[in-house]
C-alpha positions in Angstrom: 119.4 94.4 90.1 117.6 95.1 93.0 117.8 98.0 95.1 118.8 98.2 98.6 116.8 99.2 101.1 118.9 100.3 104.3 117.2 101.1 107.9 120.1 102.0 110.8 119.8 100.5 114.4 121.1 100.6 117.7 121.2 97.5 120.4 119.6 98.1 123.6 119.9 96.0 126.9 116.8 97.8 128.7 113.7 95.8 127.9 110.0 96.3 129.7 107.4 98.4 129.4 109.1 101.2 131.5 111.6 101.0 129.1 109.7 101.8 126.0 107.6 103.7 126.8 111.3 106.0 127.8 112.2 105.4 124.6 109.3 106.3 122.5 109.6 109.6 124.6 113.1 110.1 123.2 111.5 109.7 119.6 112.8 105.9 119.4 111.4 102.6 118.6 111.3 99.3 120.9 112.3 96.3 118.4 113.0 93.4 118.3 115.3 91.3 115.3 114.9 87.1 115.8 115.1 84.0 113.2 118.2 82.4 111.7 121.3 80.9 113.9 121.2 83.8 116.3 119.6 84.2 119.4 116.7 87.3 119.3 117.8 90.6 119.8 116.4 94.0 121.5 116.9 96.9 118.9 116.0 100.7 119.0 115.4 102.7 115.8 115.4 106.5 114.9 111.1 107.3 114.6 111.8 110.1 112.2 113.5 107.9 109.7 111.9 104.7 109.9 108.2 106.9 110.1 109.1 108.5 106.9 110.5 104.5 105.4 107.2 103.4 106.2 105.5 105.5 103.7 107.1 103.6 101.2 105.5 100.5 100.0 108.9 98.7 99.6 109.2 99.0 103.2 106.8 96.3 103.7 107.6 93.4 101.3 111.0 94.1 100.7 113.9 92.6 101.8 115.9 95.5 104.2 119.7 95.6 105.3 119.6 96.4 108.8 122.6 98.4 110.1 122.6 97.2 113.9 126.0 98.5 115.5 127.5 99.1 112.1 127.0 95.0 111.3 124.7 94.4 108.3 122.2 91.2 108.1 119.4 91.2 106.2 115.8 91.0 107.4 112.2 91.3 106.6 109.5 93.0 108.7 107.0 91.2 110.2 105.0 93.4 112.3 104.4 97.1 112.9 102.2 98.2 115.7 101.3 102.0 115.3 99.3 104.4 118.1 96.1 104.0 117.3 95.3 107.7 116.5 98.8 109.1 117.1 101.2 109.4 114.2 103.8 106.7 116.5 105.1 103.5 115.3 105.1 101.8 118.8 107.0 98.7 118.0 108.6 96.2 115.2 109.8 93.3 114.5 111.8 92.0 112.0 112.7 88.7 110.7 116.1 87.7 109.6 116.7 86.5 106.4 118.9 83.1 105.0 119.5 83.1 101.9 119.1 79.5 101.1 115.9 79.6 102.5 112.5 80.2 100.9 110.2 82.8 102.7 106.4 83.5 102.4 105.8 87.3 102.1 102.6 89.3 100.6 103.6 91.7 98.2 102.0 94.7 96.4 99.7 94.2 92.8 100.2 96.7 90.6 97.0 97.4 87.9 98.5 98.0 84.2 96.5 99.7 81.6 93.4 99.1 82.9 92.1 102.8 81.6 93.4 101.3 77.9 91.3 98.3 78.2 88.3 97.4 75.9 86.6 97.6 79.7 88.4 100.2 81.0 86.9 102.7 78.3 83.2 101.3 78.7 81.2 103.7 80.3 78.9 101.3 82.2 81.5 98.4 83.0 82.8 98.5 86.4 86.7 97.1 87.1 87.5 95.9 90.6 90.2 94.4 92.2 89.4 91.9 94.6 92.8 91.6 95.6 95.3 94.2 96.2 98.3 92.1 97.3 99.3 88.3 97.4 101.5 86.2 99.6 104.2 84.7 97.8 106.8 82.1 98.4 110.2 82.4 97.3 114.4 82.7 98.1 115.0 86.1 99.3 117.2 86.9 96.4 114.0 86.0 93.9 111.8 88.6 95.8 109.8 90.7 93.6 108.8 94.1 95.4 105.6 93.8 93.7 103.9 91.6 90.8 102.3 93.2 88.1 99.1 92.4 85.9 98.6 94.2 82.3 94.9 94.2 82.0 95.4 96.1 78.3 93.1 93.5 77.0 90.4 93.1 79.8 86.9 92.5 78.4 83.6 93.0 80.0 82.1 90.0 81.8 86.3 88.7 82.2 87.8 87.6 85.5 91.6 87.2 86.1 92.3 84.7 88.2 95.3 84.1 90.8 96.5 81.4 88.6 96.8 83.5 85.9 99.3 86.0 87.3 102.6 85.8 85.5 105.1 85.6 88.3 108.6 86.1 88.1 111.2 83.1 87.4 111.4 81.2 91.0 108.4 82.8 92.5 105.1 80.6 93.4 101.7 81.7 94.8 101.6 78.8 98.0 97.6 79.6 98.1 97.3 77.7 94.3 98.5 74.2 95.9 95.7 74.2 97.9 93.0 73.3 95.3 90.9 74.9 92.6 88.8 76.4 94.9 91.6 78.3 96.5 92.2 80.0 92.5 90.5 83.2 93.8 89.4 86.1 90.9 91.9 88.9 91.1 90.3 91.3 88.8 86.3 91.3 87.5 85.5 93.2 84.6 81.3 93.5 84.8 78.6 95.9 83.8 77.4 98.5 86.6 73.9 97.8 88.6 71.1 98.7 85.7 67.6 99.7 87.4 65.2 97.6 86.8 61.9 99.2 86.8 59.9 97.0 89.0 56.0 95.9 87.9 52.8 97.7 89.5 51.1 95.9 91.2 47.1 96.5 91.5 46.0 98.4 94.6 45.3 96.5 97.4 41.5 97.3 99.1 41.5 98.6 102.4 40.5 96.3 104.8 36.8 97.1 106.2 36.6 96.7 110.2 34.0 93.6 111.4 32.8 95.8 113.3 31.4 98.4 110.4 30.7 95.2 108.3 28.6 93.7 110.9 26.8 97.8 111.4 26.1 97.7 107.6 24.3 94.6 107.5 22.0 95.6 110.1 21.3 98.5 108.5 20.0 96.5 105.4 17.4 94.6 107.5 
């Protein structure tokens, strides 16, 4: 059973930049919840609690239970604006979730047993993670918080492609429907760059200015 992640919010009527600034000064986050059959609604959330929640991976890829004025609804975080240099969340967008409609969500990838693999044990091999998350499509009830990739058998020269990821039941990767060229590499194991000794070139004779050549020829006469 998936873990329930609950956040609390309150409705608000004041809108506009001035109202948003007042909310931020009061340690509140202006936000909006939209989607489904209901009209978009402006809401506010307590900054400290949401900031702490935002430090967790699940906050960005899980269905959240939004307690709005005592009534709950399922939502996904769709956008979060941060201050350019302060630890302040400026605004958030949440989308209501219909349990009967498929959703698209980018979920993180967790790489397992890399250090135990033949490639991971080799000192001269570099293992690169080309992707750290992947966009999936599924019904809300099937949404995983993350997807695991077992690298225990990864060897030198191996490439793990998008199509090789083992997905949970009911989950698919829409990108793979666009053609083979979209089956991109997720993990690559290859030898580190070898230093190639450049061949020594014969020293090039320094050019002698034409004027000096002419002078020497004149002296010989």
